[in-house]
N, C-alpha and C positions, 0 to 999 in steps of 0.2 A: 445434459448438463446445463443447469440454467444459469447464467451469471448475471450478477450483477448489476444496475444502472451505473454509468460513468460518475452522474451526480452521488448515487450514495457511497462508491469506490472511494470519489474524496472526499465525500462528510468521512466515513470512516476512515481514510489516509490524516484528515487534522486532525481527529480525538488522538490518532496515535502521536502526534505530532506534538501534540501538551505534553509528552513525557521525555521531551528529547532537548537537548541545548546545543548549540554549536560546534562542538566537539564529539557529539557524539557519530556514530556510523550511522544511522536514522538520520542521516538530517540529507538523505536523498528525496526523501517525503515531503519535504518543503520543494523543490525543482517543478509541480505540477503548478501548469496553466490555470486560474482562477476558471473555476467551476468546471474541470476536465479532469481527470483523474489518469489516461494514459502516458503512460511511460514516454519520452523524450527521444530516447534512443536504444540499443538493445542492451547497450554498454547499463544506460539510469534504470532500463528494467531486470536488470541481472544485479544489481546494488539493493534494489528494493528488494526482492527475490527472496535475497541472500540475508537483509535485517528482518524482513517479516518472518522467516521458518525461525531464527535466533529466537524470536519468540513467544514461540508458540508449546516451549516448557515453561516461561514462565506466567501463565495468561492464570489471572485469579479466577474467574467461573468459567461454567460453561457456556454463557451466553456471549462472553470475550472471546473463548475458544472461536464459536462458531462464527464471529464477524472474521476474527481472525483469519479463516479458513476463506470466508466468500473473498475477503482481500486478494489473500493470494491467489484463489484462483482466477482472480478478474485481471492482475495484474498478468501472471502467466499466459492469459487466454486473449487479452483484450489487442488489436489493433493498436502501432506507435502513432501517435500524433502528428500529423501531418504537419512538413515546415510552413 
């Protein structure tokens, strides 16, 4: 299985962030450090994965679905950001 780079994951997360507002449950995607798409804690990882997986049925194109799946795989498998 090939993971995307942390830079690419951050870029994808940032794009999804543009669909959100302050009360959106997807606000977890705003918690990343600049140019670092790794989750901060296991709780942060689970919150991100829960939100990302909820978007699987609302993708508008195959490309969007593919990008979302790459981001989900990255979030599920990458190491936590060191403190």
